[in-house]
N, C-alpha and C positions, 0 to 999 in steps of 0.2 A: 504494500500500500504506500503510495507516494504522498507525502504531505504537500498541501498547497504551497507552491513556491513563494507566493507573495507573503503568506502567513509566516513561513519559515524565515524569510529575510526580515520581516517586521520584528519578530522576536529577537533576531540577532542584534538589533539596536539596543536591547536592554541587557545584553550579555557581556560579561567581562571577556578579555582576550582568551583566557583559559577555557571559559565556557563555550566561546565561539569555535575554538579549535575542536573541542570534544563533539559539539553538535555537527560540525562539518564532516567529521570522520565516522561518527556513530552510524550503524546500519540496522540496528534492531530496535523495535518498540514493543513494550509490553505494558498494557493498561496505562498508556500515556507516557510512561517513562522510557527514556532512550538508553540504549546500551551499546557498547562496542563489542565486537568479536576480538579474539586475540590478534587476528589479521589486521583489524582496524587499528588496534593499539600500536602495532609495529609500524604501520604506515604513518600514524600520527607523529611518531618520534623519529622517523627516518626520511620522510618525504615532504615535499613542499605542499602538495595538494593530493586529495584522494584520487585513486586511479579509476574509480567508477562513479557513475552518476549518483547524485544524492537521492537515495531512496531508502525507506525504512521498511524492512520486513517485519510484519506485525505477527507476533506470537499469539496464538489463540488459546483460550481456556476451553479444553475439551473435557466435558463431564466434570468430575470433582478433582481430577488430577491435571496438573500442568504437563501434559504428555509431551508436547513439542519441546518445552523448555527442558524437561527431564531427559528427553532423547539427546539434546545437545550436550547436556552435562555428563552423560554416561561415559564419554570419552576422556573425562578429566582424571588423570592419575593421582594417587595419593602423594603427599608431599615428599615422602621418602623415595619416591620414584622420579622425582623431578630431575631435569637436566637443562643444559644451556640451549636446548632446542624445543623447550616446552611450548612456547607460543607458536613457533613454526609448525610443530607437529599437530597442535590443536587447530590451527588455521581458523576456519569459520565455526568450529564446534566449541563455542564458549561464549560467555556473556560477562562483561565488565561494566560496573556502574561508574557514575561520574566520580564519586568519592574514592573508589578504588583506583580510578585513572589518576587522580591527584596523588594518591599514596604511591603508585608505581613510578610516577614522575619524580617524587621525592627520592626514591631508592636510586634512581639512575645517577644522581649527582652527589651521593653520600660516600664518604670514605669507609673502608672496611672497619676501621676503629669505631665508627658511629653505629655499626650494626647492633652492638650490645646495648647502646643507649636506646636505640629504637625498640629493641625487644623489651627492655626494662620499662619503657613507657607504656607498653601494652600490658605487661605483667603487673597488674595493680595489687594483687594479693601477695606478691613476692614468693610464689611457690616454684619459680623457674619454669613455669608452663603458662601458655596463653590459651584461653578457651575462646569460643565463638563470641560470647557476650563481651569479653574484654576487647576483642578486635573490633566489634561493631561500634565501640565508643568513638572511634575515629570518624565515623559517619556524622555523628552529632557535632563533633568539634569543627569539621570542615564546613558543615552546613551553617553553623552559627557564625563562623568567620565570613562566609560568603554573603550572608544576609546583611552584614554590616557594610559590605561593599556595593550593595545593590543600588542601581541608579533610580533616581526619582522619576515619576511618570505614571503611566497607566497602571493602576493596581491590578487590573485583569490580566494585562500582558505579563506582569511580574509573576503573578500566580501561575500562569500557564508555563512560564519558564521554570519555576520551581518544581512544578509537576514533572516536567521533562527530565530534570536533573536529579530529583530526589524521590519522586514517586508519590509524593503527598503534598497537600497544601499546608502552608504555614502562615500564621499572622505575621505581619511585618512592622506594624506600628511600634512595637516594643523594641525592635532591634535595629531599625533604620537610624542612620546617623542624624542627629539633630543639629540645628543651626549652631555654629560656634564650637561644636564638639570636635576635638582633634583626635583622629584615629591614626596611630602610628602604623605605617605599612610594615607588615611582617610576612615572611614566607610561610607557606603552609606547614613546613617542617618546624619552624620556630613556634608557630601557633600551637601545634601539637605538643611540643616539648613544654611550653609554658602552661598550657591548659591542664596537662596531666599533673602538674605540680601544685595545682590549686584545689581548694575545697570543691570547686565546681565539678570536679571529676566524678564525685559520687552521685551528683544529680544526673550527670550524663549517663552514668552506668545504669541508673534506674530507667532512664529514657530508652536505653538500648533494649531493655526487656520488651517495651512496647513495640519497638521497631522489629525485633527479631520475630515477634509473633505474627507480623504481617508481611515480612520481607521474603521475597522469592530468593532461592539460592542462586549464587553466582559461581563462576569458575574458581575464584580465589577462595570462597567459603568452602566449597567442596574439596578443593586441593588441600587446604590447611586443616579442615576439621571433619572431613569425611562426608559421605552422602547423608548420614543421619545427623551430622552436626555435633556429635558427641566426643570426637577425638580432640586431643590437645596438642598444641604446637610447642616443641622444645627449641632451645636456642640453636642447636646444631642444624636442624632442618630449616629454621628461619634464616640463618646465616647463609646456608647453601642456596636457598631460593633467591636471596638478594644478590649474591655473587653470580649465580647463573643468569639472572635477568640482565645485569650489567654486561656480562660476557656475550649474551645472545644479541643484544642491540649492537654492540661493537662489532661482532662477527658479521652481522647483516650489513652494516655500513662498509666494513672492510671488503667484503665479498662483492658488493655492488660496484667497487672500483677496481678490484684485482683481476676480474675477467678470468678466473680460474688459475691465476698464477700465485706464487707464494709471497709476492710483495705488491705493494702499490707504489706508484711514483711519488717522489717528493712533492710534486705539484698537486697531485690528488690529495695528499695528506694536508697540504695547505688549504685546499678547497673545503675539506671537512672541518678544519679548525675555524676558518673564517665565516662559515655559514651560520654560526651561532652568535656572532658578534654584532655590534652596532656600527662597525667600520663601514663608512660610506664608499670610499674609493678603494675597493679590494684589488683592483687591477694593478695598483702601484706596488702592493705587497707581492703579488704573483710575479710581476715583472722583475722586482728586486731579487726574488728567489731564483728565477730562471737565469738571471745574469750571474748570480753568485754560485750556483750549482749547475754548471753546463753539462756535466756527465751524470746521468741518472744511475743511481745505485739501488734505490728502492728501500721502502720501509716494510719490515716484516710485521706480522700480526702481533708478535710478542712485544716489539718496540711500540707499536700502535697502542696496544692495551696498557703497557706500562705508563705511557704518557697520559692517557685518560685517567688512570688511577692516581697519578700525580695531580691532575687538575681537580679531582675530587677532594684532594687534600690542600687545595690552594689557600684556604684560610689559614691553616697551620704554617704553610710556607711564608705567607705574608707576614705573620707575626714574627717568625724567625728572622726574616729580612729586616724588620724594624728593630728587633733586639740587637742585631749585629750592625745596625746602622747602614745596612745595604740599601734600604729604601731611598736614602737620600743621595745615592750615587749609582753610577752604572757599574755592572759587574761583567767579568769575562766568562768564558765557557767553563773553565775549571771551577771557578767559584760557584757558578750556577749549579753545576752538577753536584758539587759537594753540599751545597745548601739544600738542594732537593732531597738528597739522601739523609742528611742530618734531621731535617724537619719532618719528612714523611716516610722514610725508610724505603723509598722507591729508587731503584738504580736505573738511570737512563743511559743508554749506549752513547758513546762519543758521536757516532753518526747522527743519531736522533737529536742530540743537543745542538750539533752544528746546523742541522736542518732548521730547527726552531729559531736559532739565531739569524739564519739567512732570511727567514720569513719576516721576522719582526724588527730586525736591526735596520730601520729605515735610513739612518744616516751612515750606515756601512762602516762603523768604527769598530766592529767586532765586539761591541759592548751592548748590554741590554739595560735600559732604565726601567723604572717602575711604570712609567707611562707607556713605554713601548710594548711591554708584555703584560704585566699583572692587570693594569687598568683595562686592557682589552679582553683578557681571558676571563675576567669576572663575569662578563656577559654570558659566558658559556653556561653558567649555572641556570640560565633561563631555558635550557634545552626543553623543547616541547611546550613551554608556557606561552610562546608567541610564535607567530608564523615565521617561516624561514624566508630569507630574501634570495632570489635567484642569483647565482654567481656564474659569470661567463666562463666556460671551460675552454682552455687552450689545449690543443692536442700536440704532443711532442712526437717526433719520429719514432722513438722507441715505443711509445704508447700505441701508435698505429701498428707497429710490428706485433706487439703483444696481442692486440685485438684480432689481427689477421690470423695469427697462429691459433688463437682460441677458437675462432670461427671455423677452422678446418677440423 
């Protein structure tokens, strides 16, 4: 069933950028609420636009059982059988709600050291296990944060939008920002961390009882807590899920450029980095790198993965730079590599470090300043939270040969 196009675009005016992206890629609808498939989610975090026309497949209530929804979820493996191909294997056979979409986006940009913090935020009773009720609290936290960000305007339109995103209507008079009230912008991760440390958490947990009684199962709920919702999630399985998700998205991006080879070009690596930033003139960075690295050596997946692991630790790296007074001056490649390892524990190869310098060292003095690198890379934490900007791709001779060999 295809939603009326004008109505869809009209509601878009009342949505935040995150909501707009979710609505643009979601392809399932059940009782008015929109859902992504695992395929939709992968597309949302790796592609500029959906690859298919905006249509919503409407799941139907058949008899007393949600047979169509249950049929989709039958393919969901238990968490201990998870892998870095989970979303690719499920493809269209899964459902992901809007709040789960926000949770998955948070995971993509968090360091491994933060996985324990994330788990402890859900583990409210401190028994080293997370149950379904504890996990559902995040739905209330994200919803409450979102309502504070709602745009003023047509109450009916806002109510329709909340139904699409959360599956139920909620009053807004008590949560909308009032005149003169100053709301400090925070990330969803920070909101989750701060909210769970407040007394409000117990009230949200009680609200989770009401939600769970009327909530349809989703892929994540079945994956974490089983088809009956009685299983509990331990830290080892939670850690493995988060690590697998980060690896899967990086593998998909890497493979989209490698064309079956073991490496991607330095230029393709630059494309992937720059697509997440606010840099307007990306062509100057690409041209700078092409002139500085005339011979293509290639970036392996391990190098690629290690660099994005480092970016997930960028906050710790920034603090270390400030402590050692590096933030006030430019640093060379050896200092950079050593600072990365000391601050994050991630070892970057000399070739990878040299490539990064050649991309961001715009004045070509073989030194990186705070503005040249960290100031730009901080935008990368917005992965998936806003639309990508297209970057013109230049094809090198070796890339042409690579594609020709692969096509054969």
